[in-house]
N, C-alpha and C positions, 0 to 999 in steps of 0.2 A: 635817981628816979628818971630823969630826961631820957637816959640810955634805954631803961627798961621801957618805957612807953615807945620809944622809937622802934625797938625790937618787936614789940607787941603789934604796932601798926604794919611793920613789914610782914610778919607772919600772917595776919589777918588778910593782908592785900594778896599776899601769895596764894593764900586758900580760895579766896574770891577768884582769882584769875584761874586757878585749877577747875573750879566748879563751872565758871563761863565757858572755858575750853571744852570740858565733858558735855555741857548742855548744848554747845554749839555742834560738837561732833555727833551727839545723839539726834539732833534735830535736823541735820544737815541731810538733803536728799542723797539717797544711794543710787548707784548705778544699778541698772537692771539688766539681767543676763538675756541676750537675744541670740538667735540664730540668723545669719545674713544669707541672701541670695543676690542674684545679679539679674537685671533685665537684659535679655539677649535677643538676637534675632535669628529667626529659622522657620521652617515649615510647620505649619499646624492645621488641624482639620476640625471642624465643628461636627459633631456626631451626637447621636442618642444611643443609649444602651439600655437593655432590659433583659428579664430573665426569660426562658421558653424551654422547650423540649424538642428532641429530635423526632421525627416521624417519617414514614415511607410516603413518598408522593402517589406512586400507582401501587396499589394492593387490589388483589383479586381474590374475592371469596368464592370458593369452589362450593356449589350447592348441589343437592341430591337431583339427578335428572328424572328418577321415577321414585314411587313410593314403594316401601319395602322394609325387609329387616337389615339393618346396617350392621356389618362385621365389625369388630373392634379395630379402631383406627391405631396403626402401629408407628405413626409419625410423631415426631416431637419437635419443639420449638428450636429453630437453628437448623433443622435438617434441610440438606439442599434438595431442589426439586427440578427436574428436566421436564420442560413443557411438553406436553404431548406423549410422554413416555412413562413418567413416574406414576404409578397407580396409588392415587390418594385413599381411595375407599373402595369397598366392595358391598354391593347391595344385592341381597337375595329375595325371593318372594316372601312376602309377610305369612306367617302361619293363621290358620283360620282358629276363630275361637272354639271353646270347649262346649259342647251342648250338656245341657242339664235332662233329666229324664223326660220332663215334659215335652221340650223341643225335639228330643230324639224320637219320641213316640209319635210326634206329629210329622217328623221327617219320614219315618218309616211308613206312616199311613199314606203320605203323598207318594212315596214310591210304589207302593201296592196299586194306589188309583190310577197312577201313570201307566203302571205295567197292565192293568186290566183295560185300560183305554186303547193302548196299543194294540192288545189283542182283539178287541172289538174293531178297530180300524183295519186290522189285517184281513180279518174275515170279510168285512165290508168290501175290502178292495178285491179279495179273490172273487167275490160276487159280481163286480164291476167287469172284472177281467173276462169272466164267463160269457157275460152278456155282450161285451164288446166282440168276442170271438163268433158267438153266434150272429150278431148283426153283420159282421163281415162276409159270414157265409151265406147269409139271405140276400146280401147285395150281390155276390158273385152268382147265385143262383137266377136272380131277376135279370141280370145283364145277359146269361146265356139264354133265358127263354125270350128276352126282347130281340136277340139276334135272330131266332126262329120265327118270330112274328106271333108267339104265343102269349106275349105279356104287353101291356100298355106302357107308353113312355112315362105316365103318371106314377104307375107303380114302381118303376125303376127310380125314378125321383126320391120316392118315399123310402125305399131301402137305403138310398144313399144317404138320406138325412138321418136315418136312425143308427146307420154305421157311424157316422161323424158325431152324433151326440154321445153315443156309446164311449167312443175313444176319449172325448172331452171329459166325460165323468170320470173314465179310468185315470186320466192325467191329475184331475183334481184330488181323486182317492190317493195317489201316489205321494202329492205334495201334503194332504193330511196325514199320511203315514210318516212323512218325515218330521211333521209337527210333533207328532206323538211320541217319536223316538227322542227327540230333543227334549221334550218335557221330562221323560223318564230319566235322560242323562243329568238334568237340572236336578231332579228329586234325589237322585244318588249322591250328586255333588254336595247336597246339602248334609249328607251324613259323614262327609270326610272329617277326619280329627286334625289336631294340631300336626301331627307326624306326616301328613300327607302333601306337604310343600314340596313344589319341584325343586331340581337341583340348578336351573338356570340362575346364573349371577351376571349382574352389570358391574363392569368395573369403570370407576371414575378416574380420570386422568386430569392433571392440572393444565390451565390454558396458557401458562406462561412459565418461564424459568425464573428461578429464584431460590429463596428459603422459606421456611415455614414460620410465621410470625405469631399465628394463633391458631389452636386446636379447638373448635367449637363444638365438636361431638366427639369424645374420645371412646366412650363405652358401647358396648352393643346395646342397640335398642331399635324401636320401629320408628322410621321416619317419613315423613310427607315429602310430596313433590316440591322442590325449591327450599327444602331445609339447609341452612348454612353448616358446612362441614369443617373447612379448614380454609385460613387465610395464607396466601401466598403474596409475598413481595419481593421486589428487586432492590438490594442495598445500594444499588449504584444510583439510584434514585432518591437517596436519602436527602432530606431538607430539614431546616429549623424553623418552628413555630414559634415566634416570639409576640408576647402580648405587650405591645407599647400603649402608654398612656394616650389618650385621644389627642391631646394637644401636641403631642410629639409625632403621632400618626399623620397629621395633617401636612407635615413637612416632608414626609418620605415619599418617594415616587418610585415607580417601577424601573428597573434598571440601575439604580443607584449602587455604588460598591459597598460592601459590608464585609464583616469579619465575625467569626465565632471565636471565644474566648473563654476561658475557665470552664473547659469541656471535661477536664480531667486527663487529657493528653498534653504533650508538648507543645508549646508555640501556639499560634492562632491559625484558623481555617478561613482561607479567602471564600467569599460567598458573593452573592448578588442578589438584589431585591426581585423576586418573582412575581409576587402579587401583595397588594394591599387590600385586605377584605373591606367591602363597602359598608359593612354593618357592626357597629360597635357593641359591647355587651358590659353589664355590670358586674363588677366582682369586688368582692370584700377583702380589703388587704389585711395583713397581720394584726394592724392596730385598730381593726373594726370599722374603717374608713370604707365608704362605698367609692369605688373607681370606675371611670368608663375606660375600657380597654378596646383595642382593636388588634386583631391577629395579622400580623405581617410574616410572608412566608420568604425566608432566606435559602435560596438554592446554592448548594456547595459547589465550589469550582476547583480545579486543579486535579491532583491525582486522586483516585478513590482509595488507594492503600493509605492515604494520610488519615482518613477517618474509619479505617477499618474496624476500629474498636468501638465506635459508636453503634448504638442500636436504637429502634424505635422507643420512646418514652424516656430516654436518657436526658438528664437536665443540664443545660448550658446557659451561655449568655450570648446574645447577641448585639454588634454595634453596627449601626448605619451611618455612613460619612454623608452628611448634607452639604458641606461646604469646604473647601481646601484653600489654604493660602501659603504660597511657597516660601514667602520671606517676610513673615509676621514679626512683630514687636511682642515678647510674651515673657511672662514672669510664671514663677512657680504658683499653683493654685492656692497653696497655703498662705500665700502673702496677702491675699484680699480678704478685707473686712467691710463690714457694712456700715454706712455713714449717711444719716440724713436720706434714707431710702434708696441710696445709690451704692455704688462700689468706691473704695478707696484703699490705699496702702500706705505703709509708713516707711519713707525714704530714711536712709541713714545720712546724716549730714552733719559733719564737724563732731561727731561723736554722739549725736542728739537723734531722737526720733521726730520727724516731721510728717504729720498725717497730710496726704496728697489723695485728692479725688481723681479718678481716672474713669474712662470710658472703655468697657469690656466688650469684647466681641466674641469669638469663638471660644468655648471652654471644653477642656477634655478632663479625664479623671487626674491628670497631674499638671497641665498647665492652663494658661488663660491668655488670650489675645488682648492686647492694650492697644486701643485707638487713639488714646491722647491723655496726657497729664505727666509722663515720665518719658525720658529718653534712653536709648540703649546705652547700656554700661552702667547705669545707676545701680546702686546697692540699696537693697530694701529688707525688712524683716520679715522673716518666713516664720508662720506660726506665732504670731504674737501673743503673749499672756495678757491677762487682765490689768496687769501693772504697767503695761506699755501705754503712755499717753503722749499727747502731742507736746514735744519739748524736753521729755524726759531723757537723762543722761544714760548711755547704753554702755554694756560691757559685752562685746562681740565674743561669742564661743567660738575658740579656735577648732 
């Protein structure tokens, strides 16, 4: 019996030890997998970036210099233009309106009246011409009699005055005759139909060389003076118009270095800040939030063939470099976490995570400048999960 009890106690003790060991293994904290990064030194630049579009800096809108009938414009977007030589459009005299029966009857009556007035004026002018010739003859006769002493000087003066008056009335009659002829021509012009337009054509040329960016009037139509026809631009003056948040735009100055990225082509394009617009505007974001935006113009630099594939309206991203540090202490951007309203990171120390508060300077889309809290060469956790806590044991991914 004693041996049986002893064996029973041994079995129960062994089972209890196994249960305690199993519970200890289950309740013991497990190592958390994490990716490690290193604090290094190197150059870093503080920059702001946002989305924008390409646009032409200098665009010329070719307008109609005269009113008339525009022929169909045969230019298309992208066609090359030579300043002063390429004919952009041709404008012919506009056709007159059609006459309804009433208007035509009135116009024909006006022609008849003008023709009758002209005939009356011609007859009156003939009468004045006869009277002027008679006055000249009388003046000559009185001068001959005065030279022989058979006429008084007063009679000669009277004849001279009558001759001058007759000549003046004849000139007035000739002027009135010109007026009547013009009135008849105007009355006849009112009878002209749509097919009476002249053949004179005005050719409109481009003021500058470049290529067509917009065709504002393509089909044949009647245009007024100053009507826009075609927009011409020079691709060498291409620039980027980027809409920055106002809190970022206040830090941007003209002449700062910039670059264009994610524009669809290889690499980045160097640029420089040409202008910061002084007036902000309100824009609603994709999330429905109202934002104050400022337009910043970035002028492309370098070889024009590098951005030859870009055109006005193309979407792109622009980055402006605010400050540069040649030998900064930096960590991967994914190592930073928020802690008590500031920045912190997890250092890897003796296989455990140690939460360390740091001071952050410049930040890019990949790295962040550290101004205090860690030293160069320290290992940190990159993209820590929610299981990473201060003091937790780590299992670093290889």
